[in-house]
C-alpha positions in Angstrom: 79.8 39.7 -15.2 81.6 36.5 -16.2 85.1 36.6 -17.5 86.0 34.6 -20.7 87.6 31.9 -18.6 84.5 31.5 -16.4 82.2 31.2 -19.5 84.5 28.6 -21.0 84.6 26.7 -17.7 80.8 26.8 -17.4 80.3 25.5 -21.0 82.8 22.7 -20.5 81.2 21.6 -17.3 77.8 21.4 -19.0 79.3 19.0 -21.5 81.0 17.0 -18.7 84.5 18.2 -19.7 87.4 19.3 -17.6 89.4 22.3 -18.7 92.4 20.0 -19.3 90.4 17.6 -21.5 89.0 20.6 -23.5 92.5 21.8 -24.1 93.4 18.4 -25.4 90.4 18.3 -27.7 91.3 21.7 -29.1 95.0 20.8 -29.5 96.1 23.4 -27.0 99.0 23.0 -24.6 98.3 22.5 -20.9 97.1 25.6 -19.1 96.3 27.6 -22.3 92.7 28.1 -21.2 93.7 28.7 -17.6 95.9 31.6 -18.9 92.7 33.3 -19.9 92.1 34.2 -16.3 94.9 36.8 -16.8 95.0 37.5 -20.5 92.5 38.1 -23.2 92.5 35.3 -25.9 93.7 36.0 -29.4 91.0 36.2 -32.0 91.9 32.8 -33.5 91.7 30.9 -30.2 88.6 32.7 -29.2 86.9 31.7 -32.5 88.1 28.1 -32.1 86.6 27.9 -28.7 83.4 29.6 -29.8 83.1 27.2 -32.7 83.7 24.2 -30.5 80.8 25.1 -28.2 78.7 26.6 -31.0 78.4 30.0 -29.2 79.3 33.5 -30.3 82.6 35.1 -29.5 80.6 38.0 -28.0 79.2 35.5 -25.5 82.6 34.3 -24.5 83.8 37.8 -24.1 80.9 38.7 -21.9 79.4 41.3 -24.3 76.1 39.4 -24.3 74.3 36.8 -22.2 72.9 35.2 -25.4 75.2 32.3 -26.4 73.5 31.9 -29.8 75.5 32.6 -32.9 73.8 35.2 -35.2 72.4 33.5 -38.3 70.2 34.3 -41.2 69.2 30.6 -41.4 66.0 29.3 -39.9 66.9 27.2 -36.8 67.2 23.5 -37.7 64.8 21.0 -36.2 66.6 18.7 -33.8 66.1 15.0 -33.1 66.7 14.5 -29.4 67.1 10.7 -29.8 69.7 11.1 -32.6 71.6 13.8 -30.8 71.5 11.8 -27.5 73.5 9.1 -29.3 76.3 11.6 -29.4 75.9 12.1 -25.7 73.8 14.7 -24.0 74.6 16.2 -20.6 72.6 18.3 -18.3 74.3 20.0 -15.4 77.3 17.7 -15.8 75.3 14.5 -15.7 74.9 12.2 -18.7 71.3 11.7 -19.9 70.2 8.2 -20.6 67.4 6.9 -22.9 64.7 7.2 -20.2 65.7 10.9 -19.7 65.5 11.6 -23.4 62.1 9.8 -23.6 60.8 11.9 -20.7 62.1 15.2 -22.2 60.5 14.2 -25.5 57.2 13.4 -23.9 57.1 16.7 -22.0 57.9 18.7 -25.1 55.3 16.9 -27.2 52.6 17.5 -24.5 53.7 21.2 -24.2 53.6 21.8 -27.9 50.1 20.1 -28.3 48.7 22.2 -25.4 50.3 25.4 -26.7 48.8 24.9 -30.2 45.3 24.6 -28.6 45.5 28.1 -27.2 
């Protein structure tokens, strides 16, 4: 089971962020997040980090493996091209326009084929 620190580190890596740069973005002093290796975060910090990554606090605490935040709303449709303008990363690597076009093409084909069944 992952600790809170390990989950945060994994989320930051997926966005191409170091722990230090994440601390700067959140306005935390240096080593605040590293301290989570030893101490449980307070509810306010935990919520700020969860909000930043758009995951649930339960996910950060290791209570669930589902990072999604519970919601009564219907999931919003996403526009990959628009979102990519804000920078998309996969496994720590930035995606370029060709990558986004490929992903879009694969998804469009998959959805067309799925609807035929």
